[in-house]
Phi, psi and omega in degrees: 000125184290166186288137170207169194233336190285157173256150182218161177297311185287156179281343183271076183273015176163126177266141189293205181026261196234017190280164186192090197248128186280166175286132176221168167259139187242158175260093178279168175293138185257142174229137185299140182266131178282179178294137175295131174290173178287148185291142177297165176301160180288154176264173183264348183282125180307146182291322181297329182290346187275345193259140178277136183310327185295329180287321171303313182308313182294325178292331183297341183272319181212022179058039177207132181208156175262116179210166185258125178255111186268121180285159181269018184211152180236155181295137171282130183248012182313312187302322177292321179293330187270336179314143185267332179244161191292321179290318177302326181297308186293321177303307182295321181296309179305313186296310194291310183295314178309312186284335176283317175295321173297324169293300189290337185263358185296317180298314174301314181306319172304320180289320190284316179291331179295335177250020189039050183282155181268124183203159172225136166271143185235107186277343190280343173243359188055061172230159175234125172272125182242147167246118190192173185260183188293322183290326176293320178301308178301321176300310181298322185289334187278353179283135182294336187279350180273122177273316181203161177231123182233164177281154170303149172238140178220132180258121164276137187239150181279159174301146174291143177278115176298158181226171175255129186296139174274159170301139177290166175270184182302147174066032172066031175268145179288153188297325192281322179295316180294319186308322187269001177084021179295319180302323182294327182293325187282312191274320185276324182256359182057027179250124176241001184091020177310135176087348181250150185249124168259154176224151172232151169255105194211207182270001177119181178225131166290103191275359178262001177302131179300342181274348183233342189307306185294337192267353180291129179295331183281355185257117173282170177306321181277013179088358177280163186236141170229114182268353174305134180058010180236345177212147187215119183238082190296334181256014173050051181275318182297148183286358176205183186290342184287157171293149185217159169220111177266022176201128190309338195305312184288326180296323189289323180287325177295318181302324177295332182280314185225004188286140180185119178211106179063238188281345179266084179272089190241008184248160180275323183235073186297346185265001180270163181258165181219146167233168183207151174241124181276081175287345186236113188302291173221279177245033171200161181233113175286147180295331179297312181290323181288333174282318177295318183299318186292324168302307187298330181295316180294327183208077186309144179239165171300171185296341174280346181094015189234165180061062175304140180230099181285349175283352179254020181290143176289166183273318183234140164237116187272136184233100175252065181205162180162187188217168180269347184256137175300131174208130183259029182287343183255356190300316187292326178295320183294311187292335173299313176307311185297318175293327178276008169083022180252129178289126182258100176267137182213151181277154190263354181108156179239048175256022179291182003273005184283152174294166179057035188249012195296139179268169180236155355285011180300329183278357173293151184291335184267357180253157182247110192257160173232125168278185178233138173236170183251176183302344182266359175094000185268150184292137172302139177299327184282341187295127178292141175264160182266192010272173177269209177305121179071020181079359178307148178282128183230152347300170171296321176198184181231140177226170180304124184210010179235139188046047177276123185253130179208186182283158178221149187308149174101007179076024187253177176220158190198145173263134182234165178224141176147161176295344170298326185278335185278324181301319181304325178306311188293314185301311184291327179294325172302325182287320185290325171297315179287326180292325177292317186245067185312331180294344178262350181305126180084353183264088180300307186299317180288333181285320181298322179293324182294320177290329185296303189290335179269351183293141176286115182302133183224117187287111175200090185256024178297330182253024180098159178102197179236176182304321187274343191202114188212181186260018180245301189258356185067222174301344182130198174276145181292134176233092188301305183305316177304302191300311185289328179295323182280356184282141177297126185238132182083215185291137181239156178217186189223137176255134179211168175163191183230144176238135183234165167210122180069021181086353181252151181297143187240117177271154178069012171288143185255132174245120187255127177255117189246115189191228183297318169232164177263121177220161173222154185225157179234132184288151182273189184297331175276010189077354185281154176213159181209123173246110178263165176061042174260135179294143179307144174145195187265143180222145161269116183258137177228131173259118175223151170202142176307131182091357187225152171287141179293154177232152180226153170200170176244151182202151177253118180273123172256140188301132175059024168229168179252123181254134183257134173217114174260158173225154176238130180232158185245154177290162186250153180287163199214165185215169184246135175251127178236158179182187174228138176261122178232161167210138189056021174091005177243161182299142179253072180295144183088354180291150182252130182250131182228157172249128185299140183075012177223163187266001182283136169212167177213150186250128187293144173274187184305332181270000177095358193281145170222165181212130179233143166243119187236156173290147175307139180155193173270124180225153160257114177270126185236132168251136187232134171292148169288344180256174183261028182255002180214137178280151175299159177223153181222144163223157184262138178247139161247103189275105173251346178189181178305136176208169190243134184220099173275150182223129178249125181273129179294130176294127175291129174216147177274183187297319187287334177115023175276137173235178171218165186220134183234156176169197174281150176195159176292150184285132177232124179237193186251173181232337181257123184283134170276172178272010186284138177207168175069223193233141177046069171227164179216151175227139178267140182235140174273135184268140192288349182199160185290139178245124174272137174214115185055044174088334180273153183233129184234148177257351181206166186206171182235122186263117178263154174301333189262036169076020184246135171243099178263145183269304186295324183204163174289145181227134176235019174290114192270351180262106189290165178204181175295149171229151008279157187201131186299337177293158167308151012283309188065149184059049197218158170251133183235082169296332174186087181270103183208172182283082185266173181221131171256112177259191185292345182264003189248165181184159177240128182229150178239162176192146176248123183253169182061175186229167180049232181266018179247059189246168171213142176260115191254130168246119188238121169272104190254130178042044180284155182237188188242138182311316181268354171207109182278004179268353178252133185222149173205172175229146178201149175214165175241124172253117188266107189270142182295339189272010179086014184255159174229113187245119174263134178234155195217140187216137179060042181278184181240164170298329186205169175083194191296333179279004171246357171103013181294345179233029192234155169251137183231130170156202173213155195220154181274182197287335185260000177070028176249353173217142185195154171254103185260119183280321182192149173231118176048044182224131190279087181238351181278129186236155187289130180087007177292142171227135177232115185250118180258126176216155171280140183252347182254346183242159170245182182239123172259106173249085185263173182225137170253129179234164171276127187291347173281313182254353177075000175273163191298148179243118177270157169075016181278150182270118180246128183232140176246121187240135179289174178297335176263013170090359175294134172299118179254352184175145174225150176214167174232134185281146179278182176305332170280359182086348180280159171207160183229133167231142184235075178277167173286151184297145183153186186256134187223177162251139182249118177244121191230128184212161176213158169303136182064009176244154177281144174292141182240129182233127183197157186293149169215132171261118180271124179261129178302129175084357182252165178243122179256149181236067176295139170240127177244119175266116183265128180279144178197158172290165173219087184270135172230152173262141175297342178226138174289329182204162179218128178237139184224148167248116184238112180298163185295132176088011177239167179240157175212159176235146172227160181221155168212173191239130171266139176220141178245124175251008178247218180276156187309150182200148173280163174212155176228147177235121179222159177278130174306314170230125185310127175240126194285327182274011179228132179234144174235139181208134350284140187277356180199165177168191177238146171238117172286175180297125187080001183287156176217152186223129169269128175246126182262128173249138179243123188250123188226120186260019183295129183074018179256135179287142172305141181087013177253168177233128181257120178243153172200166184231129169270127178251112186256113183250140183203171170272062174249106188304322186289318182216085185290339187224123174251137176254119170246096175308144171234129184233132175240122183259130174253092191291150175271353179203129175209127174224129185230114186244133170265102196296131175080000185281149176253004185199165177267175182200164174246132189277180184301333184271355176093003168290146180260141183230131177254164186296165183284156177211161180265137183301137172226143176318125181089353177247221176205159168150189191277163185231139176098154176302127183201169178232158176262154176221156181207163180216154166261002181294150176282138173254127184255170182090018182210148175279345180244064188298330181306325176300326183265001179272359169231156185201167182233137187238130166098352182295167169251357180182173173230126176231145190230113177268167181051046172261125189295136180303147179150191178270139179222158165255137178247117181249130179240131170257135177228153178190128173284124177274340173244176180284111182242148171266154177300155172074012179257340170224111187222126181206161180260145180236129178229138175237133181057026178076021172237126171301118182248336175224108175271146174048051179284116178244094194296313180304318183288327178278317177236354179090183180283142169064036184227129185290140171225122180242132175242134178229145183219149183246135181223161179246116181261125177249350190236014182078006191222145168231123184243129171251118185249145176239128180236111185278148171248317179226130174068187178272154172292168184206137171219143173257325178200160175209133174233137176242114185231128180295141178227083180286356174275356184239161173243153189284000000 
């Protein structure tokens, strides 16, 4: 498979190298349909459940769709499997498949014919491709023989990645051909693949290319061409009936199999012939073309698609295409090839270097897939790793696939890279084997075994397996010379016999024959074995079975005869092995303990204890966790008696340090339903606390319908893949990343559980179904812990399939796609009640809080820095509105440095413990400077000066301060303008105000800026207003002279009103006292009073806004209710029922101020007595242009 990078919903991801193939209608071989028999009885599966949702989506556009109707039964191919020749196998397979399809499809074909529907039958998988409307779809779904109805699949492929040609080996042989030993097969064994036919399902072949032209089966010795049975173009893409390649890919893979032209010795089996099927149209492969090509390989047809001839089927078919998602849609086709004696060679995929990245169909157990290695012998980074289907080790082996030079259309040559380039080496090696050993031709199982045991073991166990067989190189590197050399060549015979023990047949014993070739057989239930196709000569035989002592014998194989050798074996003495399996220091309950080469296993109990009984001998004992959170571990035992062997399973961790623990757990779900519905949608949610993931901290995330919780950005990518990967989503949790669907019975719910600092945010995907199969449902959730953990829980899972995770990615990944802990990929490992908790084991969590030391409240915006002992920065954070911050550093000792503008920086030690949460609280010291006044207003007549003061007080940490004007004002001076305030310190600030040059009736304004290191209020603003009045009269009622008060304001003696002037009105008398008056900074003003007047009048007052200030004080001891009066200004009552004695008592000052508007040039103040006489101590009327009435 050639290199590609994208992930897709379809399982058909790909033709290698450069393919990119479009959807087309194909002409498949047609077989006459017999008359329809009566319809079978109804089935129990609901019709609607059989239909893939995508089909309904297509119908919604124009009530027309193309879809596949899959029947619920398959042909029995026992006859083909038992046939002894390749032709007989293919003929039996074709007969069984077509007969079964004709019989089981008869009823459906009758329905389709009745409505004149457009359809094609595909016998290889017993399916029908139909073009029809919704009514026809519903009718077909109701038929009991219909298992499912799915939409067409079309695969887009990436451009091939060009490579650089490597230097050629000796005698103009390409490096890759030389590396597998093909020239030695040609030269030493005289085998170039003669008599064998290879095929490829690809983008086609340029049959005129000089490197492959002579090998084309459709070319006769005289140079004439007959393309019947040699070329198949199901979609009719080529401009003529001759083979073509509109994409370099197919010509390139064919050249690697058979190519040779002069100095361009590019092919492994240049003596073989070739045929081809164009299963990929241009840059994509439709499922219709791939299935049609699969049928044609078993029974090639003429150019019209008729008259199939299984006797002309190829021996080997190369498939350099596949996808990243597991889908068994092509498995039946591969099995049909195997049953027909055709070797199925596949590329393994280009999704490496991650484990569990195997491609399909190469990952099928019945396909033989090739990984890729380079000229240095190293595995190619792009080469997909296993395991494959059902956990089988994949690839099967590795072959050259990097910088492979081969033919391309137009008589040219080019170097490509990809497992697409590797598989043709394996396919052509099979051609060499079958040409050299005709007895193996059509025997796929023995040929696979031969390739396996002759591959060069390559130790690469990073993805599981052993040095001899692993998920990176498979069985090892392809060795064509070793494989052909080990095949039975020339006359062959048979070794057979029985194995017994204690007089009874012994089943399951292995018989190994070591001689001209090496072969093994396993005894049947009756103890019999047979080793056919052994080259004549001497052999050493050895019989082994677990629990029994080995037995040996010699034999001579004679051509065309059966030699009998029987064996009797004895049981071996045994001993007991006991021990404890642990992981991370705790019992690994449920772990399975096995001994290499034995069928014995034990399961560890709740305490991790296990017990095995084994024959005495040498063993590698392996323990494997039932979960994906620990790697398996192995220890060697030399067993001579009962012994104890404890095993520690290594905890799986990623680079950052996340690990996981799995087991049972109570279900935790959500309560609040999100608006998510349907397919490929996401919704943002706010988190109740900050969440760390791989060192980044998030306060919100995005929930997708496809089982992903991503933090940095929303993702609706439905096609899952291996992690880590630079492709989206990234920075995400993957409790079940699959192509899910939320219907009316599904929903996503959230909840916050726990209290205090032990909370969790839960997202639950409830009763969700799958886009491709609406009959399957499950529930799962993720609990995002405040302690930095993430727990995935599963409910209503299945034993297999998508509800067990067979098409999903489970794990978590960092924001750059460079690190991840992948729990599983496309593997059915999820069980009902399973809980998997991910948490970091190399890092700890700092959930700190920063406060203001003065008020104890949270401080936002503080800068937090974590420093190592060497002073290096290990992490930074900024506190939020709640004062909180989160850091996720590696475990160790640090200094925590916390600071903020206008706060003192605090530094202290902190120890971070792996997997633990520390909650440091840092209170930052700061000043708390306050002004005694929020604003200051003074009335200063024109040409005069005044001073005013206010006080600064600091109740916080010591701080310097400054007092400045926002804009310089010449009339204002401040002193002191700067200073220091200790804790509890106070400072009086004096303001000098000068109205010289200011016109009466104006207002002067300024702003004082008081700056200090006071964190909450580093700058105070005190507005200063100076009113220069155009009119002001201040009368000291009852006084016989004027005076100046403490603020520098002048007061004149009282006077009686005269027209045009101002003064009191009505018969009244003056009063005074020498007793002290309290409650005022100017008591003198209150020691005189006027009693009995009814008002004060002011004439020639300019219209405008004024303040009227009234001073009251009882000069004698008065009882309440002895003097009560009302006060009115400008005919508006401002003080009703004034009772001075009641309000403040005797000899205490009372000042009242009112704002009024004068509109008639006169201002009147009236006093109306209710009890006793009226009283006033002072009155001041001031024009206030700064105020509004």
